[in-house]
C-alpha positions in Angstrom: 0.1 0.4 0.0 1.4 3.4 -0.9 2.0 6.1 1.4 -0.8 8.4 0.2 -3.2 5.1 0.7 -2.2 4.4 4.2 -2.7 8.3 4.7 -6.4 8.5 3.6 -6.9 5.3 5.4 -5.5 6.7 8.7 -7.6 9.9 8.6 -10.8 7.7 7.3 -10.5 5.7 10.4 -9.6 8.7 12.2 -12.8 10.7 11.6 -15.0 7.6 12.3 -13.7 7.6 15.8 -14.2 10.8 16.3 -17.8 10.7 15.1 -18.3 7.3 17.3 -16.9 9.3 20.2 -19.1 12.2 19.7 -22.0 10.6 19.5 -21.4 8.2 22.4 -23.2 5.3 21.1 -21.7 1.8 22.0 -23.1 -1.3 22.0 -24.2 -2.8 25.5 -22.7 -6.3 24.8 -19.2 -4.7 24.2 -17.0 -2.8 27.0 -16.9 0.8 26.0 -13.8 0.9 28.1 -11.8 -1.5 26.2 -13.2 0.1 23.0 -11.9 3.3 23.7 -8.3 2.0 25.1 -8.2 0.0 21.7 -9.4 2.9 19.6 -6.7 5.4 21.3 -3.9 2.3 20.6 -5.1 2.6 16.8 -4.9 6.2 16.5 -1.6 6.6 18.3 -0.2 3.9 15.9 -2.2 6.1 12.9 -0.3 9.2 14.5 2.7 7.6 14.1 2.6 6.5 10.4 1.4 10.1 9.9 4.4 11.1 11.6 6.6 8.9 9.1 4.6 10.5 6.3 5.4 13.8 6.9 9.0 13.7 7.6 9.0 11.8 3.8 6.9 14.5 2.7 9.1 17.3 4.0 12.5 15.4 3.0 10.9 15.4 -0.7 10.0 19.2 -0.5 13.5 19.5 0.7 15.2 17.5 -2.1 13.0 19.6 -5.0 13.8 22.8 -3.4 17.5 21.8 -3.8 17.0 20.6 -7.1 15.5 24.2 -8.5 18.3 26.0 -6.6 21.2 23.7 -8.8 19.3 24.4 -12.0 18.8 28.0 -11.3 22.9 28.2 -10.6 23.4 25.9 -13.7 21.2 28.4 -16.0 23.1 31.2 -14.3 26.6 29.6 -15.4 25.4 29.0 -18.4 24.4 32.8 -19.1 27.6 34.1 -17.8 29.4 31.5 -20.4 27.8 33.1 -23.0 28.6 36.4 -21.7 32.5 35.4 -21.9 32.5 34.5 -25.3 31.0 37.3 -26.7 33.7 39.3 -24.6 36.4 37.0 -26.4 35.0 37.9 -29.4 34.9 41.5 -28.7 38.7 41.1 -27.7 39.5 39.6 -30.8 40.4 36.2 -29.1 37.8 34.4 -30.8 36.3 34.6 -34.2 33.0 36.3 -34.3 30.9 33.3 -36.3 32.5 30.7 -33.7 31.7 33.0 -30.5 28.1 33.7 -31.6 27.9 29.9 -32.4 29.1 28.9 -28.9 27.1 31.9 -27.1 23.6 30.8 -28.5 24.4 26.9 -27.4 25.1 28.5 -24.0 21.6 30.2 -24.1 19.8 27.2 -25.2 21.7 25.5 -22.3 20.9 28.1 -19.7 16.7 28.0 -20.9 16.9 24.3 -20.8 18.0 24.7 -17.0 15.7 27.4 -16.2 12.5 25.4 -17.4 14.0 22.7 -15.0 14.3 25.1 -11.9 10.9 26.4 -12.7 9.3 22.7 -12.6 11.4 21.9 -9.7 10.4 25.2 -7.8 6.9 24.2 -8.8 7.2 20.6 -7.6 8.8 22.1 -3.8 5.9 24.6 -3.4 3.3 21.8 -4.1 5.2 19.2 -1.7 5.7 22.1 1.6 1.8 22.7 0.7 1.3 19.0 1.5 3.1 18.8 4.3 1.9 21.5 5.7 -1.4 20.3 5.3 -0.5 17.0 6.7 1.4 18.8 9.8 -2.1 20.1 10.4 -3.9 17.2 10.7 -1.5 15.4 12.6 -1.5 18.1 15.3 -5.1 17.9 15.4 -4.6 14.2 15.8 -2.5 14.5 18.7 -4.6 16.9 20.2 -7.7 14.5 19.9 -5.7 11.5 21.4 -4.9 13.9 24.4 -8.4 14.5 25.1 -9.3 11.0 24.6 -7.0 10.0 26.8 -8.2 12.5 29.5 -11.8 11.4 29.0 -10.9 7.8 29.3 -9.7 8.6 32.9 -12.9 9.7 33.3 -15.0 7.5 31.7 -13.0 4.6 34.1 -13.5 6.7 37.5 -17.5 7.1 36.5 -17.7 3.6 35.7 -16.1 2.4 38.8 -18.1 4.2 40.7 -21.5 3.1 39.1 -20.1 -0.5 39.5 -20.0 0.0 43.5 -23.4 2.1 43.4 -25.0 -0.7 41.6 -23.6 -3.2 43.8 -24.7 -1.5 46.9 -28.2 -0.4 45.6 -28.7 -4.7 44.6 -28.0 -5.5 48.3 -30.4 -2.9 49.4 -32.9 -4.1 47.5 -32.4 -7.8 48.3 -33.3 -7.1 52.0 -36.5 -8.1 53.4 -37.5 -5.1 55.9 -40.8 -6.4 56.8 -39.1 -9.4 57.7 -36.5 -7.6 59.6 -38.9 -5.9 61.9 -41.4 -8.7 62.5 -37.6 -10.7 64.0 -37.0 -7.6 65.9 -40.7 -7.7 67.6 -40.5 -11.4 68.2 -37.1 -11.0 69.9 -38.5 -7.8 71.3 -41.6 -10.1 72.8 -39.1 -12.9 73.9 -37.2 -10.8 76.1 -40.4 -9.6 77.9 -41.1 -12.9 78.5 -37.9 -14.0 80.1 -38.2 -10.4 82.6 -41.6 -11.3 83.3 -40.9 -14.9 84.2 -37.9 -13.7 86.3 -40.0 -11.5 88.5 -42.2 -14.2 88.6 -39.7 -16.7 90.1 -38.5 -13.9 92.7 -41.9 -13.6 93.8 -42.5 -17.6 94.4 -39.4 -17.4 96.1 -40.5 -14.7 98.7 -43.7 -16.7 99.5 -41.8 -19.6 99.9 -39.8 -18.2 103.1 -40.5 -20.2 106.4 -41.8 -18.7 109.6 -38.2 -19.1 110.9 -37.1 -17.0 108.0 -39.2 -14.2 108.5 -38.4 -14.1 112.3 -34.8 -13.9 111.6 -35.4 -11.3 109.1 -37.5 -9.2 111.5 -34.8 -10.0 114.2 -31.9 -8.3 111.8 -34.2 -5.2 111.1 -34.8 -6.2 107.4 -38.7 -6.1 108.0 -41.0 -4.7 110.1 -43.7 -7.1 111.7 -47.3 -5.8 111.8 -48.6 -5.9 115.5 -51.4 -9.0 115.7 -53.5 -9.6 118.8 -51.3 -12.2 120.1 -48.2 -9.9 119.9 -50.3 -7.1 121.6 -51.1 -9.3 124.6 -47.6 -10.8 124.9 -46.1 -6.8 125.0 -48.3 -6.2 127.9 -47.3 -9.4 129.9 -43.7 -8.3 129.2 -44.3 -4.6 130.0 -43.9 -2.9 126.7 -45.5 -0.1 126.1 -45.0 0.3 122.0 
């Protein structure tokens, strides 16, 4: 494939990728990040080809420019030779017919090299123009690659955030809130039952105290015994006034 064919293929692919990027339309079956990374790699490869092509075009422009300058110099030399021949004729060092004949040949060569100089100059201008256009496109491609790389960083960050959010939301959506509340209510009810049962056992323990336990508790000062008829009579017999 020729250089210009590669160049046309490169720009065709470049504008297609740019259009796809601008539309942001990606098949859901494909990974947009991997597609973007591959697209950037392709563009970088195309950029290297374009830089090589730019160097080749510049080299041609330089060579054709040098050819033009060389032909201009040749034309100038033949004109100067024609002038020397005529001077020799004027000084009598060379016959008129011979001098004019050789001068005519020299001017003919001058004309030949002048035409070549014009042709090479035109070719050099065309090559320089092509190189300038290619350089502008290379700069555009380089700028686009830089922009795509920055946007890829943002895309990766957004994708990571979206994946984490999706995971959290999926877990939240799988939680049975009503079941959890029912379970908590059952636990609360069971705890209350255990607390009530504990109080009941405590009361039962109090009712099972023996008479000796109550007497000992009263004597220890931990309980006030209510005076009954028997106690009052006993107090009077003992002379206790209270």
